[in-house]
LODREN-708230 format. One line per field, with one value per residue (C-alpha): z, y, x; residue number from 1. Coordinates in steps of 0.02 Angstrom, whole numbers. Layout:
BEGIN
pz (Z  ...)
py (Y  ...)
px (X  ...)
seq (NUM  ...)
***
This chain:
BEGIN
pz (0  -53  27  -50  53  -22  73  6  99  50  136  110  190  235  262  385  424  574  561  444  479  377  353  324  246  244  136  170  50  94  -56  -31  -113  -29  -79  64  8  143  165  233  188  321  310  454  397  465  616  544  700  744  901  919  918  942  841  804  752  665  556  489  342  321  161  96  -74  -158  -345  -374  -278  -359  -386  -268  -219  -59  -12  157  149  302  302  441  452  575  569  672  738  793  641  701  855  784  642  540  397  220  163  290  251  66  104  205  56  -76  23  -23  -208  -190  -107  -233  -378  -294  -268  -443  -519  -541  -639  -582  -400  -388  -540  -479  -309  -384  -508  -370  -257  -399  -442  -260  -253  -413  -348  -187  -276  -392  -242  -154  -310  -335  -155  -163  -320  -241  -83  -182  -273  -111  -31  -169  -160  28  5  -122  -29  136  50  -35  130  213  67  80  267  244  112  231  365  250  188  353  453  303  262  441  416  240  226  298  323  395  586  650  750  625  598  780  760  620  737  872  744  704  886  931  787  819  1002  960  835  962  1090  961  930  1117  1145  1011  1082  1258  1190  1097  1247  1353  1223  1218  1407  1403  1273  1378  1529  1428  1361  1533  1598  1455  1415  1232  1154  970  941  1040  928  937  845  765  846  722  777  677  697  824  1011  1026  892  991  1149  1053  1002  1186  1229  1090  1142  1317  1244  1137  1289  1383  1235  1230  1419  1410  1273  1380  1525  1418  1407  1587  1550  1396  1387  1411  1225  1104  989  1128  1233  1131  1226  1087  1131  1291  1226  1079  1179  1307  1167  1090  1254  1268  1090  1122  1272  1185  1025  1116  1203  1040  946  1080  1108  926  875  995  1019  923  765  651  503  563  536  381  315  484  523  358  373  556  527  382  489  620  487  422  600  635  472  505  679  601  484  622  742  600  549  728  777  615  651  828  777  643  775  883  737  702  884  918  764  704  534  421  240  129  120  309  317  196  302  458  372  304  473  567  443  464  654  689  823  919  1097  1144  1179  1231  1390  1572  1644  1535  1376  1411  1463  1299  1204  1290  1283  1113  1009  1105  1121  951  864  983  916  736  764  865  727  595  687  723  546  469  594  568  380  395  497  362  228  328  333  208  134  204  113  149  164  309  389  536  586  573  682  809  820  804  970  1047  1155  1140  1143  1287  1237  1363  1338  1406  1407  1348  1283  1223  1232  1166  1032  1076  1212  1103  1000  1159  1226  1064  1068  1246  1192  1052  1175  1293  1149  1094  1269  1285  1117  1168  1331  1238  1113  1246  1339  1185  1106  1257  1213  1062  1009  1010  929  763  855  937  767  697  849  824  638  669  791  655  528  648  685  502  453  588  557  368  390  516  396  256  371  432  252  215  369  348  161  187  308  251  165  218  85  174  89  -55  60  64  165  315  425  513  352  272  414  396  210  241  379  272  159  300  304  115  116  253  180  1  48  163  24  -93  35  82  -98  -155  -2  -6  -79  56  196  164  330  246  178  340  325  147  210  350  241  104  231  304  134  105  280  276  107  144  318  247  117  251  365  224  177  350  407  317  362  476  538  458  544  710  656  612  768  870  782  752  606  612  783  866  727  740  927  888  758  883  1006  870  798  972  980  813  875  1025  912  798  943  1047  916  734  757  769  612  695  703  525  509  330  281  359  259  98  98  210  380  319  194  299  453  352  278  449  534  390  372  541  636  504  519  708  687  561  691  823  709  642  820  835  670  710  879  796  680  828  921  786  654  771  847  786  867  850  735  660  504  604  696  536  462  616  619  454)
py (0  168  335  507  660  830  987  1144  1306  1435  1602  1707  1871  1915  2095  2127  2296  2333  2218  2101  1923  1797  1612  1498  1330  1190  1038  885  739  568  451  266  100  -23  -189  -207  -258  -187  -8  110  288  421  609  732  890  1066  1091  1144  1202  1384  1389  1525  1476  1560  1536  1463  1306  1152  1048  883  778  597  515  341  281  111  106  -81  -234  -258  -81  44  217  289  467  544  726  835  1016  1136  1307  1433  1603  1741  1826  1793  1732  1756  1788  1699  1577  1532  1648  1613  1541  1397  1358  1346  1238  1122  1094  1084  994  817  856  946  796  671  779  794  607  562  656  547  672  837  858  1041  1085  985  1069  1243  1211  1142  1290  1413  1319  1325  1511  1541  1436  1534  1703  1643  1585  1752  1851  1745  1768  1954  1974  1881  1983  2145  2092  2043  2204  2311  2210  2234  2420  2439  2328  2419  2587  2522  2452  2622  2706  2585  2613  2802  2798  2698  2827  2963  2866  2803  2965  3064  2928  2935  3119  3132  2963  2954  2766  2743  2744  2878  2752  2609  2636  2633  2454  2511  2632  2500  2389  2530  2563  2378  2332  2487  2445  2263  2316  2430  2288  2174  2299  2320  2132  2107  2253  2179  2009  2085  2189  2031  1957  2116  2121  1944  1997  2148  2037  1917  2058  2134  1964  1923  2100  2075  2236  2194  2230  2390  2528  2686  2670  2829  2879  2926  3060  3102  3287  3405  3380  3525  3452  3291  3391  3479  3310  3263  3427  3402  3220  3275  3388  3244  3131  3262  3272  3082  3076  3200  3096  2940  3026  3065  2881  2884  3026  2954  2935  2766  2749  2609  2737  2800  2648  2584  2514  2567  2748  2717  2588  2692  2847  2734  2641  2807  2867  2704  2722  2903  2853  2703  2800  2944  2822  2729  2886  2936  2762  2710  2856  2797  2609  2510  2420  2362  2307  2127  2107  2212  2161  2168  2335  2412  2358  2406  2580  2614  2554  2682  2817  2774  2770  2946  3011  2926  3001  3171  3151  3081  3227  3351  3281  3266  3443  3514  3421  3489  3670  3661  3591  3743  3861  3783  3784  3962  4048  4051  3972  4093  4058  3906  3866  3864  3748  3632  3632  3594  3455  3378  3384  3315  3173  3117  3109  3247  3327  3173  3222  3073  3149  3328  3315  3366  3415  3318  3363  3549  3535  3452  3586  3723  3638  3554  3710  3721  3534  3462  3559  3469  3301  3358  3428  3276  3160  3263  3258  3071  3028  3120  3048  2872  2895  2944  2786  2684  2758  2716  2528  2467  2297  2220  2122  1936  1907  2028  2010  1906  2024  2174  2088  2042  2213  2321  2402  2329  2451  2579  2757  2857  3012  3138  3310  3463  3619  3764  3921  4074  4223  4352  4470  4427  4549  4686  4560  4482  4652  4694  4524  4551  4713  4617  4484  4616  4700  4534  4490  4660  4633  4461  4529  4670  4547  4434  4585  4672  4517  4495  4660  4652  4829  4797  4625  4701  4815  4663  4584  4747  4767  4593  4628  4784  4687  4556  4690  4759  4587  4534  4700  4694  4512  4538  4682  4580  4432  4544  4622  4451  4392  4543  4521  4333  4329  4326  4180  4014  3897  3716  3582  3467  3551  3428  3288  3362  3485  3369  3322  3489  3588  3461  3485  3674  3670  3550  3658  3814  3748  3778  3963  3973  3886  3996  4158  4122  4079  4230  4345  4280  4307  4480  4536  4486  4565  4724  4831  4779  4797  4929  4882  4722  4820  4792  4606  4608  4689  4562  4407  4481  4519  4345  4267  4379  4355  4166  4150  4252  4177  4000  4046  4124  3971  3849  3955  4000  3819  3785  3947  3944  4080  4088  4167  4251  4414  4335  4229  4388  4497  4355  4438  4422  4341  4484  4482  4294  4315  4440  4323  4180  4282  4363  4194  4140  4293  4250  4071  4136  4232  4082  3963  4072  4171  4122  3935  3964  3981  4114  4236  4294  4320  4382  4219  4118  4212  4204  4020  3952  3873  3700  3756  3887  3776  3637  3760  3829  3660  3594  3739  3823  3676  3674  3863  3846  3712  3820  3957  3831  3742  3906  3948  3781  3802  3981  3926  3788  3919  4036  3896  3808  3938  4039  3899  3899  3741  3600  3453  3521  3414  3254  3332  3381  3209  3128  3245  3187)
px (0  69  28  29  -13  -56  -103  -189  -225  -357  -385  -542  -593  -772  -821  -960  -1043  -933  -782  -689  -635  -536  -564  -417  -460  -332  -368  -261  -281  -213  -211  -174  -212  -328  -405  -528  -701  -813  -761  -890  -937  -932  -961  -968  -1059  -1071  -1179  -1349  -1439  -1468  -1363  -1234  -1051  -884  -726  -605  -699  -632  -745  -678  -737  -683  -743  -697  -751  -725  -697  -672  -614  -444  -384  -462  -406  -471  -439  -461  -510  -487  -547  -502  -591  -522  -609  -529  -687  -864  -960  -1139  -1243  -1396  -1373  -1218  -1181  -1237  -1070  -1063  -1245  -1203  -1051  -1162  -1275  -1138  -1002  -1051  -1054  -889  -805  -872  -814  -645  -628  -686  -540  -383  -281  -209  -264  -218  -321  -470  -473  -456  -597  -708  -675  -711  -870  -922  -890  -989  -1134  -1129  -1134  -1274  -1373  -1349  -1398  -1554  -1604  -1571  -1678  -1822  -1812  -1807  -1966  -2051  -1992  -2068  -2229  -2248  -2214  -2355  -2478  -2454  -2483  -2640  -2701  -2683  -2771  -2917  -2934  -2927  -3064  -3174  -3136  -3203  -3355  -3424  -3445  -3507  -3634  -3694  -3736  -3808  -3898  -4073  -4078  -3904  -3892  -3775  -3672  -3662  -3476  -3419  -3356  -3241  -3152  -3140  -3052  -2930  -2888  -2871  -2754  -2648  -2624  -2584  -2451  -2367  -2370  -2289  -2149  -2121  -2114  -1982  -1884  -1885  -1832  -1685  -1636  -1619  -1501  -1398  -1385  -1315  -1187  -1139  -1115  -1006  -897  -876  -821  -702  -645  -692  -756  -744  -926  -930  -993  -1094  -1256  -1321  -1484  -1620  -1742  -1897  -1929  -1857  -1869  -1992  -2105  -2118  -2152  -2290  -2360  -2370  -2458  -2585  -2602  -2651  -2785  -2846  -2857  -2958  -3077  -3095  -3119  -3263  -3344  -3323  -3411  -3562  -3607  -3665  -3787  -3871  -4059  -4141  -4167  -4123  -4043  -3930  -3885  -3737  -3589  -3470  -3506  -3408  -3283  -3219  -3166  -3081  -2990  -2942  -2865  -2767  -2703  -2652  -2546  -2468  -2434  -2349  -2233  -2204  -2151  -2027  -1954  -1950  -1841  -1705  -1702  -1831  -1779  -1920  -1816  -1809  -1997  -2010  -2181  -2268  -2187  -2240  -2421  -2424  -2354  -2471  -2615  -2563  -2551  -2725  -2793  -2731  -2803  -2970  -2971  -2941  -3091  -3202  -3170  -3189  -3359  -3422  -3377  -3447  -3608  -3619  -3587  -3721  -3837  -3804  -3839  -4008  -4058  -4002  -4074  -4252  -4282  -4373  -4329  -4344  -4159  -4146  -4297  -4210  -4054  -4155  -4251  -4091  -4007  -4156  -4185  -4006  -4028  -3903  -4008  -4061  -4013  -3905  -3736  -3771  -3872  -3847  -3678  -3556  -3649  -3642  -3460  -3415  -3510  -3410  -3240  -3248  -3203  -3038  -3002  -3046  -2904  -2785  -2845  -2825  -2650  -2596  -2658  -2567  -2400  -2414  -2465  -2317  -2191  -2257  -2251  -2067  -2036  -2122  -2009  -1853  -1887  -1757  -1720  -1562  -1428  -1456  -1269  -1255  -1426  -1373  -1234  -1347  -1475  -1344  -1266  -1422  -1453  -1295  -1199  -1336  -1276  -1341  -1435  -1376  -1451  -1366  -1471  -1364  -1449  -1355  -1473  -1351  -1416  -1597  -1650  -1724  -1821  -1889  -1942  -2034  -2118  -2178  -2262  -2351  -2410  -2479  -2571  -2645  -2706  -2790  -2874  -2939  -3010  -3098  -3171  -3248  -3319  -3392  -3469  -3584  -3669  -3784  -3743  -3556  -3541  -3487  -3366  -3286  -3252  -3180  -3067  -2991  -2974  -2870  -2761  -2731  -2685  -2555  -2482  -2471  -2392  -2259  -2215  -2205  -2083  -1984  -1969  -1905  -1775  -1719  -1698  -1590  -1479  -1454  -1420  -1230  -1231  -1159  -1282  -1262  -1236  -1357  -1506  -1486  -1546  -1722  -1823  -1842  -1988  -2011  -2013  -2131  -2254  -2238  -2281  -2424  -2499  -2482  -2619  -2743  -2701  -2719  -2889  -2962  -2894  -2947  -3127  -3133  -3072  -3207  -3345  -3282  -3261  -3436  -3518  -3414  -3554  -3676  -3548  -3414  -3335  -3276  -3128  -3035  -3069  -3000  -2841  -2825  -2841  -2729  -2593  -2615  -2579  -2428  -2356  -2379  -2296  -2140  -2122  -2127  -1997  -1888  -1897  -1858  -1707  -1643  -1657  -1491  -1402  -1250  -1133  -962  -814  -793  -875  -1042  -1035  -1014  -1143  -1270  -1361  -1550  -1563  -1656  -1786  -1807  -1838  -1975  -2052  -2059  -2162  -2270  -2319  -2372  -2484  -2565  -2585  -2685  -2804  -2831  -2861  -2977  -3075  -3057  -3084  -3272  -3375  -3483  -3337  -3375  -3565  -3548  -3464  -3605  -3735  -3633  -3582  -3720  -3707  -3660  -3529  -3440  -3437  -3355  -3229  -3185  -3167  -3061  -2941  -2927  -2847  -2711  -2691  -2676  -2545  -2451  -2426  -2374  -2252  -2183  -2135  -2044  -1952  -1902  -1836  -1733  -1658  -1629  -1539  -1436  -1394  -1283  -1180  -1001  -930  -1055  -1080  -1240  -1226  -1248  -1394  -1483  -1455  -1531  -1682  -1755)
seq (1  2  3  4  5  6  7  8  9  10  11  12  13  14  15  16  17  18  19  20  21  22  23  24  25  26  27  28  29  30  31  32  33  34  35  36  37  38  39  40  41  42  43  44  45  46  47  48  49  50  51  52  53  54  55  56  57  58  59  60  61  62  63  64  65  66  67  68  69  70  71  72  73  74  75  76  77  78  79  80  81  82  83  84  85  86  87  88  89  90  91  92  93  94  95  96  97  98  99  100  101  102  103  104  105  106  107  108  109  110  111  112  113  114  115  116  117  118  119  120  121  122  123  124  125  126  127  128  129  130  131  132  133  134  135  136  137  138  139  140  141  142  143  144  145  146  147  148  149  150  151  152  153  154  155  156  157  158  159  160  161  162  163  164  165  166  167  168  169  170  171  172  173  174  175  176  177  178  179  180  181  182  183  184  185  186  187  188  189  190  191  192  193  194  195  196  197  198  199  200  201  202  203  204  205  206  207  208  209  210  211  212  213  214  215  216  217  218  219  220  221  222  223  224  225  226  227  228  229  230  231  232  233  234  235  236  237  238  239  240  241  242  243  244  245  246  247  248  249  250  251  252  253  254  255  256  257  258  259  260  261  262  263  264  265  266  267  268  269  270  271  272  273  274  275  276  277  278  279  280  281  282  283  284  285  286  287  288  289  290  291  292  293  294  295  296  297  298  299  300  301  302  303  304  305  306  307  308  309  310  311  312  313  314  315  316  317  318  319  320  321  322  323  324  325  326  327  328  329  330  331  332  333  334  335  336  337  338  339  340  341  342  343  344  345  346  347  348  349  350  351  352  353  354  355  356  357  358  359  360  361  362  363  364  365  366  367  368  369  370  371  372  373  374  375  376  377  378  379  380  381  382  383  384  385  386  387  388  389  390  391  392  393  394  395  396  397  398  399  400  401  402  403  404  405  406  407  408  409  410  411  412  413  414  415  416  417  418  419  420  421  422  423  424  425  426  427  428  429  430  431  432  433  434  435  436  437  438  439  440  441  442  443  444  445  446  447  448  449  450  451  452  453  454  455  456  457  458  459  460  461  462  463  464  465  466  467  468  469  470  471  472  473  474  475  476  477  478  479  480  481  482  483  484  485  486  487  488  489  490  491  492  493  494  495  496  497  498  499  500  501  502  503  504  505  506  507  508  509  510  511  512  513  514  515  516  517  518  519  520  521  522  523  524  525  526  527  528  529  530  531  532  533  534  535  536  537  538  539  540  541  542  543  544  545  546  547  548  549  550  551  552  553  554  555  556  557  558  559  560  561  562  563  564  565  566  567  568  569  570  571  572  573  574  575  576  577  578  579  580  581  582  583  584  585  586  587  588  589  590  591  592  593  594  595  596  597  598  599  600  601  602  603  604  605  606  607  608  609  610  611  612  613  614  615  616  617  618  619  620  621  622  623  624  625  626  627  628  629  630  631  632  633  634  635  636  637  638  639  640  641  642  643  644  645  646  647  648  649  650  651  652  653  654  655  656  657  658  659  660  661  662  663  664  665  666  667  668  669  670  671  672)
***
């Protein structure tokens, strides 16, 4: 018996997202002659279970093959694999899995060759590598197709839910035969699925956190910190926007709580005793709490890429739920204000009779939800609370939509390492409050004067409107206050543009306008809608009411001021000081300080006065009670949110544009 031993060594490097490790493969081939008849076949394969393992690891294959009884060549093949790092925290990587499937064929092909051994091994290794790459490419193509399909299906699902959210409440108003509460089960479905999705995300997060704590404990014990890395924290919107979402969420919860309390004051009537009238507000309050926590926690720690399909459908369900909630509150409050109009004013003409008949036939004025103490309390508080629900739903819908867009498809060859490292060694978000108020005192003083003037105007309005002879005077007084505010803020914006035009413009503007600026542009449409309809009503009634000229000036200035202020914010968002001189003088900062306070003053007027359809009696008579109430309740919540969010954006500019030593680029990249 003759023996021939050949040894081959192959080294391959594998690049992972955060580190690189090499695999050294040694193939030792023992060739000898044997004439034994009963030789057996033995093959020890890679471990195929999903347990985690550390390296180095040695895997050995021993294969014996008989060719014939008289002249048989048996080769023993031994393969040693010694990676130099941790391969996986979950399952083996794709390459060992492919080797496990293809190893037997590789060994048989190797043993069947009796010619040049070196050439045979090289060809087999190359074929194995090509098969591996083809398998990866095929898998990647399939996943890309499935990824695109889940993206489209989740968007269509949200669109379908949103259309139902529009159709159901409107049908409950305009259709005579449809019960007004027939769609309550639909909203219970929305709230339940939304809460279940958030619970699912939390449960996966807690499970992963336990695994990461075990890894941290192991590294502290062994001193191994190879995987230690700082993970970039993604924040959707500024900190103050999320604080605003919490404030509006509290107002929404108060609104839902008052609706929940009405259930205990309903009449003993089959049309009124519906358990869903109590369950839905309670479920809405629960969703509000859970969603607020979800938005804050998800921007820091939660990773939804692992369950891509579930996350996409869940996020789009949350988006659709917030939009449906917006429509529902809008329809309900419009219905209640029209009810008040019909009850307060006598119906003298035919058109008013038609309105009353239409409303009564659709069961709008069945006294189920507006009785006794809670009913009157909701009537008084709803005009101030329902805009909170609309603005909260708007903020949450946009933030959740941004989360949905950020769910990317991962490379299958690196998936396991991304899963293992994601969230590991989480970076602590330590906030240090540091505010530089230099070059802002005069702007603050001017803003305080504007706030005082606005408060005096609001007090005069509420006093004068109680007197029948001075109701028109109350409206004119607020109109003049608005003219003054819009004129001052327009001049201030133009001066700020002039002073800041020489500041450095950041290159990050090419990445898009960002979440905060997107919300600003979206909310601006509410100001446009309200002002345009007001201008039309004032223009066509100018001959009958010459005093409408002041209203024309107010709404025209509102359009101008809103337009130039939006342009200024979108441009100044990317401005930064350059050099020591600009950092010392801080051009435009005093004016921005004034604009912050002035927008708060306009926000007070919109919240306390202009959010009611009855503020403009000429508009009610021109458009009709139904039409103008719908226009007001559709546009004014957006206009209110525009002033609130303008204050946030201006404060972000005030805070970040004048900082010389700070990594603002990373901050802007994180605040999408």
